[in-house]
C-alpha positions in Angstrom: 0.0 -28.5 17.1 -1.4 -26.3 19.9 2.0 -26.4 21.7 3.7 -25.0 18.6 1.0 -22.4 18.1 1.5 -21.3 21.8 5.2 -21.1 21.4 4.8 -18.8 18.4 2.6 -16.5 20.4 5.2 -16.4 23.2 8.1 -15.9 20.8 8.3 -12.2 21.5 8.5 -12.8 25.2 11.0 -15.6 24.9 13.1 -14.0 22.2 12.5 -10.2 22.1 14.5 -9.8 18.8 12.4 -12.3 17.0 9.5 -10.6 15.1 6.8 -13.1 14.2 3.1 -12.5 13.4 0.2 -14.9 13.3 -0.5 -16.1 9.8 -3.7 -17.5 8.5 -2.3 -21.0 9.0 -1.5 -20.1 12.6 -5.0 -18.9 13.3 -6.9 -21.9 12.0 -5.5 -24.6 14.5 -6.6 -22.3 17.3 -6.6 -23.7 20.8 -10.2 -24.5 21.9 -9.1 -23.7 25.4 -8.5 -20.1 24.5 -12.0 -19.8 22.9 -13.6 -21.4 26.0 -11.6 -19.1 28.3 -12.7 -15.9 26.5 -16.4 -17.1 26.5 -16.3 -17.2 30.3 -16.0 -13.5 30.1 -18.7 -13.1 27.4 -16.1 -12.6 24.7 -16.9 -14.5 21.5 -14.5 -14.5 18.6 -13.9 -16.7 15.6 -10.5 -18.5 15.5 -9.8 -17.0 12.1 -10.2 -13.5 13.5 -7.8 -13.9 16.4 -4.7 -11.7 16.3 -1.7 -11.1 18.5 -3.4 -8.4 20.6 -6.3 -10.6 21.5 -3.9 -13.4 22.5 -1.9 -11.0 24.7 -5.1 -9.7 26.3 -6.3 -13.2 27.1 -2.9 -13.9 28.7 -3.3 -10.9 31.0 -6.8 -12.2 32.1 -5.3 -15.6 32.7 -2.5 -14.1 34.8 -5.0 -12.2 36.9 -6.9 -15.5 37.5 -3.7 -17.1 38.6 -3.1 -14.4 41.2 -6.6 -14.9 42.5 -6.1 -18.7 42.7 -2.8 -18.3 44.5 -4.5 -16.1 47.2 -7.7 -18.1 47.4 -6.5 -20.8 49.9 -4.9 -18.3 52.2 -7.9 -16.0 52.2 -10.3 -18.8 53.1 -8.0 -20.1 55.8 -7.8 -16.6 57.5 -11.6 -16.3 57.1 -12.0 -19.5 59.1 -9.8 -18.2 61.8 -12.1 -15.1 62.1 -15.3 -17.2 61.9 -16.5 -15.1 59.0 -19.4 -16.8 57.2 -18.0 -16.4 53.7 -20.3 -18.9 51.9 -21.2 -17.4 48.5 -18.6 -14.6 48.8 -16.2 -14.0 46.0 -12.5 -13.2 46.7 -12.9 -9.5 46.5 -15.6 -9.5 49.2 -13.6 -11.9 51.3 -10.3 -9.9 51.1 -12.2 -6.7 51.9 -13.7 -8.3 55.0 -10.3 -9.3 56.3 -9.0 -5.8 55.7 -11.9 -4.4 57.7 -11.2 -6.8 60.5 -7.5 -5.8 60.6 -8.1 -2.1 60.1 -11.6 -1.4 61.4 -11.1 2.4 61.6 -9.9 2.7 58.0 -12.2 3.7 55.2 -12.4 1.1 52.5 -13.5 2.2 49.0 -16.8 0.6 48.0 -17.3 -1.2 51.3 -21.0 -0.1 51.5 -21.5 -1.5 48.0 -20.0 -4.8 48.8 -21.5 -5.4 52.3 -24.9 -4.9 53.8 -25.1 -2.5 56.8 -25.5 -5.5 59.1 -22.4 -7.3 57.7 -20.3 -4.2 57.9 -21.3 -3.5 61.5 -20.5 -7.1 62.6 -17.1 -7.1 61.0 -16.0 -3.9 62.7 -17.6 -4.9 66.0 -15.8 -8.3 66.1 -12.5 -7.0 64.8 -10.8 -6.8 68.3 -11.5 -10.6 68.8 -9.2 -11.5 65.9 -6.5 -8.9 66.3 -3.8 -11.5 67.4 -5.0 -14.3 65.1 -4.4 -12.4 61.8 -1.4 -11.0 60.1 -2.2 -7.4 59.2 0.6 -7.3 56.6 -0.6 -10.5 55.0 -4.3 -9.5 54.9 -3.4 -6.1 53.4 -1.3 -7.8 50.7 -4.3 -10.2 49.9 -6.6 -7.2 49.6 -4.2 -5.2 47.5 -3.4 -8.0 45.0 -7.1 -9.0 44.6 -8.3 -5.5 44.1 -5.5 -4.8 41.5 -6.2 -8.1 39.7 -10.0 -7.2 39.5 -9.2 -3.7 38.2 -6.9 -5.0 35.5 -9.4 -7.7 34.5 -12.2 -5.1 34.2 -10.1 -2.8 32.1 -8.7 -5.7 29.9 -12.2 -7.1 29.2 -13.3 -3.8 27.8 -10.2 -3.6 25.7 -10.8 -7.1 24.4 -14.3 -6.3 23.5 -13.1 -3.5 21.3 -10.2 -5.6 19.9 -12.5 -8.5 19.0 -15.0 -6.2 17.4 -12.3 -4.6 15.3 -10.7 -8.0 14.4 -14.1 -9.4 13.3 -14.7 -6.4 11.1 -11.3 -6.6 9.6 -11.6 -10.4 9.0 -15.1 -9.8 7.4 -13.7 -7.1 5.0 -10.9 -9.5 4.0 -13.4 -12.2 3.3 -15.5 -9.9 1.2 -12.5 -8.7 -0.7 -11.4 -12.2 -1.3 -14.8 -13.2 -2.7 -15.0 -10.2 -5.0 -11.5 -10.7 -6.4 -12.5 -13.2 -9.1 -15.3 -10.9 -10.2 -13.0 -8.0 -10.6 -10.6 -10.1 -12.5 -13.3 -11.2 -14.8 -14.4 -7.6 -15.4 -10.9 -6.6 -16.1 -10.5 -9.5 -18.6 -13.7 -8.4 -20.4 -12.5 -4.8 -20.5 -9.1 -5.9 -21.9 -10.8 -8.1 -24.4 -13.1 -5.3 -25.6 -10.1 -2.9 -25.8 -8.3 -5.5 -27.9 -11.2 -5.9 -30.2 -11.5 -2.1 -30.6 -7.9 -1.9 -31.5 -8.2 -4.7 -34.0 -11.2 -3.0 -35.6 -9.4 0.3 -35.8 -6.3 -1.4 -37.4 -8.6 -3.2 -39.9 -10.3 0.1 -40.8 -6.9 1.7 -41.2 -5.7 -1.1 -43.5 -8.9 -0.8 -45.5 -8.4 3.0 -45.9 -4.8 2.4 -47.0 -5.9 -0.2 -49.6 -8.6 2.1 -51.0 -6.2 5.0 -51.2 -3.7 2.8 -53.1 -6.4 1.8 -55.6 -7.4 5.4 -56.1 -3.8 6.4 -56.7 -3.4 3.6 -59.2 -6.5 4.8 -61.1 -5.3 8.4 -61.1 -1.9 7.4 -62.5 -3.7 5.5 -65.3 -5.7 8.5 -66.2 -2.7 10.7 -66.2 -0.7 8.3 -68.5 -0.2 10.0 -72.0 -2.0 8.5 -75.0 0.2 6.7 -77.5 0.2 8.2 -81.0 -0.2 5.7 -83.9 2.1 6.4 -86.8 0.5 5.7 -90.2 2.3 5.4 -93.5 1.5 7.7 -96.4 -0.3 5.0 -98.3 -2.6 4.0 -95.4 -3.3 7.7 -94.8 -4.4 8.2 -98.4 -6.7 5.2 -98.3 -8.3 6.5 -95.1 -9.0 9.8 -96.7 -10.6 8.2 -99.7 -12.7 6.0 -97.5 -13.8 9.0 -95.5 -14.9 10.8 -98.7 -16.8 7.8 -99.9 -18.7 7.4 -96.7 -19.6 11.1 -96.6 
């Protein structure tokens, strides 16, 4: 699984035309080695928040470490030839010491910050003793590569700090949005339901108005209908007249 994940991350380097991004599924089976590697530099990131830029930044740091490891054996071997007591020294200090021995009259940037006054004086004083034992070209190359690797590492660590902070914020926002999504859907459903009920009420009210109007029109038509005249025969008419006179 980690091999496949690693190949996906290197896909752009292996096949430049291939455009592939880390998906959520790719982020979850994150290599524990990468997380442990970043923590060595004080960089803490959740696997789910890792993106392509963080992976590439970690690869640069790893390449710098490889350069230092490649030069480590040669640096220590040359230090033994000079009799330099390098116990507890890092590679930058050791490569700077060899450069001072090979070029005692050159000014080395930051040498007073790296060495004490006593160490600095001893290195320059003993330099003539080891002039023929050391390769100036090799020592200069050691120094140049180590210094450059350290500069790149320092710059890349700062970049990774910003990238990780940004990635964590982005992942946090995505999680918040994901958790709020059902709530928004529920609110939307309630709103749609309310709108539907309002429409039904308005339609019912409209139907009721139409029905009342139809009833009113029917009553009006009844009132306007002409009264039927009753035709009476002459005999019935005379009887009604007599009855009316008798009653009065």
